N, CA, C and O atoms as a GROMACS GRO file, in nm:
protein
  384
    1MET      N    1   9.221  10.066   7.258
    1MET     CA    2   9.230   9.924   7.287
    1MET      C    3   9.282   9.904   7.431
    1MET      O    4   9.380   9.966   7.472
    2ASN      N    5   9.215   9.818   7.504
    2ASN     CA    6   9.253   9.788   7.642
    2ASN      C    7   9.364   9.684   7.643
    2ASN      O    8   9.345   9.572   7.596
    3THR      N    9   9.480   9.722   7.695
    3THR     CA   10   9.592   9.627   7.701
    3THR      C   11   9.605   9.562   7.839
    3THR      O   12   9.691   9.477   7.860
    4THR      N   13   9.519   9.604   7.933
    4THR     CA   14   9.523   9.548   8.067
    4THR      C   15   9.493   9.399   8.061
    4THR      O   16   9.402   9.356   7.991
    5LEU      N   17   9.571   9.322   8.134
    5LEU     CA   18   9.555   9.177   8.139
    5LEU      C   19   9.506   9.137   8.277
    5LEU      O   20   9.563   9.178   8.378
    6THR      N   21   9.400   9.057   8.281
    6THR     CA   22   9.351   9.000   8.406
    6THR      C   23   9.391   8.854   8.411
    6THR      O   24   9.375   8.781   8.314
    7ILE      N   25   9.444   8.814   8.524
    7ILE     CA   26   9.482   8.675   8.547
    7ILE      C   27   9.396   8.618   8.658
    7ILE      O   28   9.381   8.679   8.764
    8ILE      N   29   9.341   8.502   8.632
    8ILE     CA   30   9.271   8.425   8.734
    8ILE      C   31   9.352   8.296   8.749
    8ILE      O   32   9.361   8.216   8.656
    9ALA      N   33   9.411   8.278   8.866
    9ALA     CA   34   9.493   8.159   8.892
    9ALA      C   35   9.430   8.081   9.006
    9ALA      O   36   9.417   8.132   9.118
   10LYS      N   37   9.391   7.958   8.978
   10LYS     CA   38   9.329   7.872   9.079
   10LYS      C   39   9.429   7.764   9.119
   10LYS      O   40   9.478   7.688   9.035
   11ILE      N   41   9.457   7.759   9.247
   11ILE     CA   42   9.553   7.664   9.303
   11ILE      C   43   9.478   7.577   9.402
   11ILE      O   44   9.412   7.628   9.493
   12GLU      N   45   9.488   7.446   9.386
   12GLU     CA   46   9.428   7.356   9.484
   12GLU      C   47   9.540   7.276   9.551
   12GLU      O   48   9.615   7.203   9.485
   13ALA      N   49   9.549   7.291   9.681
   13ALA     CA   50   9.652   7.221   9.758
   13ALA      C   51   9.607   7.078   9.786
   13ALA      O   52   9.488   7.050   9.792
   14ASN      N   53   9.703   6.990   9.803
   14ASN     CA   54   9.671   6.857   9.853
   14ASN      C   55   9.612   6.875   9.993
   14ASN      O   56   9.656   6.963  10.068
   15PRO      N   57   9.514   6.792  10.030
   15PRO     CA   58   9.444   6.812  10.158
   15PRO      C   59   9.536   6.823  10.280
   15PRO      O   60   9.506   6.897  10.373
   16ASP      N   61   9.646   6.751  10.280
   16ASP     CA   62   9.737   6.755  10.393
   16ASP      C   63   9.844   6.864  10.382
   16ASP      O   64   9.935   6.871  10.465
   17GLN      N   65   9.832   6.950  10.279
   17GLN     CA   66   9.933   7.053  10.254
   17GLN      C   67   9.875   7.194  10.248
   17GLN      O   68   9.941   7.287  10.202
   18VAL      N   69   9.750   7.210  10.294
   18VAL     CA   70   9.682   7.339  10.282
   18VAL      C   71   9.760   7.452  10.348
   18VAL      O   72   9.781   7.556  10.286
   19GLU      N   73   9.801   7.434  10.471
   19GLU     CA   74   9.870   7.542  10.543
   19GLU      C   75  10.006   7.574  10.481
   19GLU      O   76  10.046   7.690  10.477
   20ARG      N   77  10.075   7.473  10.432
   20ARG     CA   78  10.204   7.495  10.365
   20ARG      C   79  10.184   7.579  10.239
   20ARG      O   80  10.256   7.677  10.218
   21VAL      N   81  10.089   7.541  10.156
   21VAL     CA   82  10.064   7.613  10.032
   21VAL      C   83  10.017   7.755  10.063
   21VAL      O   84  10.063   7.851  10.001
   22LYS      N   85   9.926   7.769  10.158
   22LYS     CA   86   9.876   7.902  10.194
   22LYS      C   87   9.990   7.993  10.238
   22LYS      O   88   9.999   8.108  10.194
   23ALA      N   89  10.076   7.944  10.324
   23ALA     CA   90  10.189   8.024  10.374
   23ALA      C   91  10.278   8.070  10.259
   23ALA      O   92  10.325   8.184  10.258
   24GLU      N   93  10.302   7.983  10.164
   24GLU     CA   94  10.388   8.018  10.050
   24GLU      C   95  10.318   8.115   9.956
   24GLU      O   96  10.383   8.204   9.900
   25LEU      N   97  10.187   8.100   9.936
   25LEU     CA   98  10.113   8.194   9.852
   25LEU      C   99  10.112   8.333   9.913
   25LEU      O  100  10.129   8.432   9.842
   26VAL      N  101  10.092   8.342  10.044
   26VAL     CA  102  10.091   8.471  10.112
   26VAL      C  103  10.224   8.544  10.094
   26VAL      O  104  10.226   8.666  10.082
   27LYS      N  105  10.333   8.470  10.091
   27LYS     CA  106  10.466   8.529  10.072
   27LYS      C  107  10.479   8.600   9.936
   27LYS      O  108  10.564   8.688   9.920
   28LEU      N  109  10.397   8.561   9.840
   28LEU     CA  110  10.405   8.620   9.706
   28LEU      C  111  10.343   8.760   9.698
   28LEU      O  112  10.378   8.839   9.610
   29ILE      N  113  10.252   8.790   9.789
   29ILE     CA  114  10.171   8.911   9.776
   29ILE      C  115  10.253   9.039   9.780
   29ILE      O  116  10.248   9.118   9.685
   30GLU      N  117  10.328   9.060   9.884
   30GLU     CA  118  10.401   9.186   9.900
   30GLU      C  119  10.500   9.214   9.787
   30GLU      O  120  10.496   9.322   9.730
   31PRO      N  121  10.589   9.118   9.753
   31PRO     CA  122  10.684   9.150   9.646
   31PRO      C  123  10.616   9.168   9.510
   31PRO      O  124  10.661   9.249   9.429
   32THR      N  125  10.509   9.094   9.485
   32THR     CA  126  10.441   9.108   9.356
   32THR      C  127  10.373   9.243   9.344
   32THR      O  128  10.377   9.304   9.237
   33ARG      N  129  10.311   9.289   9.449
   33ARG     CA  130  10.244   9.419   9.444
   33ARG      C  131  10.341   9.534   9.417
   33ARG      O  132  10.299   9.641   9.372
   34LYS      N  133  10.468   9.514   9.443
   34LYS     CA  134  10.570   9.616   9.419
   34LYS      C  135  10.627   9.610   9.277
   34LYS      O  136  10.703   9.698   9.238
   35GLU      N  137  10.590   9.509   9.201
   35GLU     CA  138  10.646   9.492   9.067
   35GLU      C  139  10.590   9.593   8.968
   35GLU      O  140  10.477   9.640   8.980
   36ALA      N  141  10.672   9.625   8.869
   36ALA     CA  142  10.628   9.713   8.761
   36ALA      C  143  10.509   9.649   8.690
   36ALA      O  144  10.512   9.532   8.654
   37GLY      N  145  10.405   9.729   8.672
   37GLY     CA  146  10.289   9.682   8.596
   37GLY      C  147  10.180   9.617   8.678
   37GLY      O  148  10.072   9.591   8.625
   38CYS      N  149  10.206   9.588   8.805
   38CYS     CA  150  10.104   9.524   8.888
   38CYS      C  151  10.002   9.628   8.932
   38CYS      O  152  10.036   9.724   9.002
   39ILE      N  153   9.877   9.608   8.892
   39ILE     CA  154   9.768   9.696   8.930
   39ILE      C  155   9.695   9.638   9.051
   39ILE      O  156   9.660   9.711   9.144
   40GLN      N  157   9.674   9.507   9.049
   40GLN     CA  158   9.600   9.439   9.156
   40GLN      C  159   9.652   9.296   9.167
   40GLN      O  160   9.678   9.231   9.067
   41TYR      N  161   9.666   9.249   9.291
   41TYR     CA  162   9.714   9.113   9.315
   41TYR      C  163   9.653   9.066   9.446
   41TYR      O  164   9.709   9.089   9.553
   42ASP      N  165   9.538   9.000   9.437
   42ASP     CA  166   9.462   8.962   9.555
   42ASP      C  167   9.448   8.810   9.564
   42ASP      O  168   9.415   8.743   9.466
   43LEU      N  169   9.474   8.758   9.683
   43LEU     CA  170   9.462   8.615   9.709
   43LEU      C  171   9.334   8.588   9.786
   43LEU      O  172   9.300   8.660   9.881
   44HIS      N  173   9.262   8.484   9.745
   44HIS     CA  174   9.138   8.442   9.809
   44HIS      C  175   9.146   8.294   9.845
   44HIS      O  176   9.216   8.217   9.780
   45GLN      N  177   9.074   8.256   9.951
   45GLN     CA  178   9.064   8.116   9.991
   45GLN      C  179   8.916   8.079   9.996
   45GLN      O  180   8.834   8.154  10.049
   46ASP      N  181   8.882   7.964   9.940
   46ASP     CA  182   8.744   7.919   9.933
   46ASP      C  183   8.688   7.895  10.073
   46ASP      O  184   8.753   7.832  10.157
   47ASN      N  185   8.568   7.944  10.099
   47ASN     CA  186   8.504   7.929  10.229
   47ASN      C  187   8.458   7.786  10.257
   47ASN      O  188   8.453   7.745  10.373
   48GLU      N  189   8.426   7.711  10.154
   48GLU     CA  190   8.377   7.574  10.171
   48GLU      C  191   8.489   7.470  10.162
   48GLU      O  192   8.485   7.367  10.228
   49ASN      N  193   8.588   7.500  10.080
   49ASN     CA  194   8.700   7.407  10.061
   49ASN      C  195   8.830   7.484  10.079
   49ASN      O  196   8.880   7.545   9.985
   50PRO      N  197   8.886   7.482  10.199
   50PRO     CA  198   9.005   7.563  10.227
   50PRO      C  199   9.130   7.524  10.148
   50PRO      O  200   9.231   7.594  10.153
   51ALA      N  201   9.124   7.414  10.075
   51ALA     CA  202   9.238   7.374   9.991
   51ALA      C  203   9.242   7.453   9.860
   51ALA      O  204   9.341   7.445   9.787
   52VAL      N  205   9.137   7.528   9.830
   52VAL     CA  206   9.127   7.602   9.704
   52VAL      C  207   9.160   7.749   9.725
   52VAL      O  208   9.100   7.816   9.810
   53PHE      N  209   9.255   7.797   9.647
   53PHE     CA  210   9.299   7.937   9.651
   53PHE      C  211   9.283   7.996   9.512
   53PHE      O  212   9.291   7.926   9.411
   54LEU      N  213   9.259   8.127   9.509
   54LEU     CA  214   9.244   8.195   9.382
   54LEU      C  215   9.313   8.330   9.388
   54LEU      O  216   9.290   8.410   9.478
   55PHE      N  217   9.399   8.354   9.290
   55PHE     CA  218   9.458   8.487   9.272
   55PHE      C  219   9.378   8.560   9.166
   55PHE      O  220   9.353   8.506   9.058
   56TYR      N  221   9.339   8.683   9.197
   56TYR     CA  222   9.277   8.773   9.101
   56TYR      C  223   9.378   8.885   9.079
   56TYR      O  224   9.410   8.960   9.171
   57GLU      N  225   9.428   8.893   8.956
   57GLU     CA  226   9.538   8.984   8.926
   57GLU      C  227   9.501   9.074   8.808
   57GLU      O  228   9.431   9.032   8.715
   58ASN      N  229   9.549   9.196   8.812
   58ASN     CA  230   9.540   9.286   8.697
   58ASN      C  231   9.678   9.344   8.671
   58ASN      O  232   9.746   9.391   8.763
   59TRP      N  233   9.718   9.341   8.545
   59TRP     CA  234   9.850   9.387   8.502
   59TRP      C  235   9.835   9.489   8.390
   59TRP      O  236   9.743   9.480   8.309
   60GLU      N  237   9.925   9.586   8.386
   60GLU     CA  238   9.919   9.689   8.282
   60GLU      C  239   9.930   9.629   8.143
   60GLU      O  240   9.859   9.672   8.051
   61THR      N  241  10.018   9.530   8.126
   61THR     CA  242  10.035   9.464   7.996
   61THR      C  243  10.071   9.317   8.017
   61THR      O  244  10.114   9.277   8.126
   62ARG      N  245  10.053   9.239   7.914
   62ARG     CA  246  10.091   9.097   7.920
   62ARG      C  247  10.243   9.083   7.936
   62ARG      O  248  10.290   8.995   8.008
   63ASP      N  249  10.320   9.169   7.871
   63ASP     CA  250  10.466   9.161   7.882
   63ASP      C  251  10.512   9.182   8.025
   63ASP      O  252  10.605   9.115   8.071
   64LEU      N  253  10.449   9.275   8.098
   64LEU     CA  254  10.487   9.297   8.238
   64LEU      C  255  10.448   9.177   8.324
   64LEU      O  256  10.520   9.142   8.418
   65TRP      N  257  10.335   9.113   8.294
   65TRP     CA  258  10.297   8.992   8.366
   65TRP      C  259  10.397   8.879   8.336
   65TRP      O  260  10.435   8.805   8.427
   66LEU      N  261  10.438   8.866   8.211
   66LEU     CA  262  10.536   8.762   8.176
   66LEU      C  263  10.667   8.785   8.251
   66LEU      O  264  10.731   8.689   8.294
   67ALA      N  265  10.707   8.909   8.267
   67ALA     CA  266  10.827   8.940   8.346
   67ALA      C  267  10.807   8.896   8.490
   67ALA      O  268  10.898   8.841   8.552
   68HIS      N  269  10.689   8.919   8.544
   68HIS     CA  270  10.655   8.875   8.680
   68HIS      C  271  10.674   8.723   8.694
   68HIS      O  272  10.724   8.675   8.795
   69MET      N  273  10.634   8.650   8.593
   69MET     CA  274  10.639   8.504   8.599
   69MET      C  275  10.783   8.450   8.606
   69MET      O  276  10.803   8.333   8.637
   70GLU      N  277  10.880   8.534   8.578
   70GLU     CA  278  11.021   8.493   8.582
   70GLU      C  279  11.091   8.538   8.710
   70GLU      O  280  11.211   8.512   8.726
   71ASN      N  281  11.020   8.603   8.801
   71ASN     CA  282  11.082   8.656   8.922
   71ASN      C  283  11.123   8.547   9.020
   71ASN      O  284  11.067   8.437   9.021
   72GLU      N  285  11.221   8.581   9.102
   72GLU     CA  286  11.276   8.486   9.198
   72GLU      C  287  11.175   8.441   9.303
   72GLU      O  288  11.178   8.326   9.346
   73HIS      N  289  11.086   8.530   9.346
   73HIS     CA  290  10.990   8.488   9.448
   73HIS      C  291  10.892   8.383   9.395
   73HIS      O  292  10.844   8.300   9.472
   74LEU      N  293  10.863   8.385   9.265
   74LEU     CA  294  10.780   8.278   9.208
   74LEU      C  295  10.858   8.147   9.198
   74LEU      O  296  10.803   8.040   9.223
   75LYS      N  297  10.983   8.156   9.164
   75LYS     CA  298  11.067   8.036   9.159
   75LYS      C  299  11.080   7.975   9.299
   75LYS      O  300  11.077   7.853   9.313
   76ALA      N  301  11.093   8.058   9.401
   76ALA     CA  302  11.102   8.010   9.539
   76ALA      C  303  10.970   7.942   9.580
   76ALA      O  304  10.972   7.839   9.648
   77TYR      N  305  10.857   8.001   9.540
   77TYR     CA  306  10.726   7.941   9.569
   77TYR      C  307  10.717   7.802   9.505
   77TYR      O  308  10.674   7.707   9.570
   78MET      N  309  10.756   7.791   9.380
   78MET     CA  310  10.748   7.662   9.308
   78MET      C  311  10.833   7.556   9.380
   78MET      O  312  10.789   7.442   9.395
   79ALA      N  313  10.951   7.593   9.422
   79ALA     CA  314  11.037   7.498   9.492
   79ALA      C  315  10.978   7.460   9.627
   79ALA      O  316  10.982   7.342   9.665
   80ALA      N  317  10.924   7.556   9.699
   80ALA     CA  318  10.871   7.531   9.834
   80ALA      C  319  10.743   7.449   9.834
   80ALA      O  320  10.712   7.384   9.933
   81THR      N  321  10.668   7.452   9.723
   81THR     CA  322  10.540   7.382   9.719
   81THR      C  323  10.543   7.258   9.629
   81THR      O  324  10.439   7.199   9.600
   82GLU      N  325  10.661   7.221   9.584
   82GLU     CA  326  10.671   7.102   9.498
   82GLU      C  327  10.608   6.982   9.567
   82GLU      O  328  10.642   6.948   9.681
   83GLY      N  329  10.514   6.917   9.497
   83GLY     CA  330  10.447   6.800   9.551
   83GLY      C  331  10.330   6.832   9.643
   83GLY      O  332  10.262   6.740   9.689
   84ALA      N  333  10.306   6.960   9.671
   84ALA     CA  334  10.199   6.999   9.764
   84ALA      C  335  10.074   7.050   9.693
   84ALA      O  336   9.969   7.067   9.756
   85VAL      N  337  10.083   7.074   9.562
   85VAL     CA  338   9.971   7.129   9.486
   85VAL      C  339   9.908   7.021   9.401
   85VAL      O  340   9.975   6.955   9.321
   86ALA      N  341   9.776   7.003   9.419
   86ALA     CA  342   9.701   6.901   9.344
   86ALA      C  343   9.669   6.949   9.203
   86ALA      O  344   9.674   6.871   9.108
   87SER      N  345   9.636   7.078   9.189
   87SER     CA  346   9.605   7.131   9.056
   87SER      C  347   9.631   7.281   9.051
   87SER      O  348   9.625   7.351   9.152
   88PHE      N  349   9.659   7.326   8.930
   88PHE     CA  350   9.684   7.468   8.905
   88PHE      C  351   9.624   7.501   8.769
   88PHE      O  352   9.659   7.440   8.668
   89VAL      N  353   9.533   7.599   8.767
   89VAL     CA  354   9.470   7.643   8.642
   89VAL      C  355   9.487   7.794   8.633
   89VAL      O  356   9.457   7.866   8.728
   90LEU      N  357   9.535   7.840   8.520
   90LEU     CA  358   9.558   7.982   8.500
   90LEU      C  359   9.483   8.027   8.375
   90LEU      O  360   9.493   7.965   8.270
   91ASN      N  361   9.408   8.136   8.389
   91ASN     CA  362   9.337   8.194   8.275
   91ASN      C  363   9.384   8.337   8.255
   91ASN      O  364   9.385   8.417   8.348
   92GLU      N  365   9.424   8.368   8.131
   92GLU     CA  366   9.456   8.505   8.091
   92GLU      C  367   9.327   8.561   8.032
   92GLU      O  368   9.270   8.504   7.939
   93MET      N  369   9.282   8.675   8.086
   93MET     CA  370   9.152   8.726   8.046
   93MET      C  371   9.159   8.875   8.014
   93MET      O  372   9.249   8.946   8.057
   94SER      N  373   9.061   8.920   7.936
   94SER     CA  374   9.046   9.062   7.902
   94SER      C  375   8.905   9.106   7.936
   94SER      O  376   8.808   9.033   7.914
   95ARG      N  377   8.895   9.227   7.990
   95ARG     CA  378   8.764   9.283   8.022
   95ARG      C  379   8.687   9.312   7.895
   95ARG      O  380   8.744   9.362   7.797
   96ILE      N  381   8.561   9.282   7.895
   96ILE     CA  382   8.475   9.311   7.779
   96ILE      C  383   8.404   9.442   7.802
   96ILE      O  384   8.326   9.486   7.717
   0.00000   0.00000   0.00000
């Protein structure tokens, strides 16, 4: 049984907050990649709509991803981007 968890997180910044949100998202990459269980953590920006960002993540287990969600760098991101994000959609997925 495959226990690997794939996360697709779509973040859309308010039009006047794109650079602020982008800067804060980029700050998440290095510390997250060092976390236990992180296999892949890649940030993408839409070529047509620069306000849209997507994280493609792979984690060894859901429990390790849940631990990631409680880390201080994510809490700092949430505080720094309060009011700057128009929408956030997260999908927990499994490879078929």
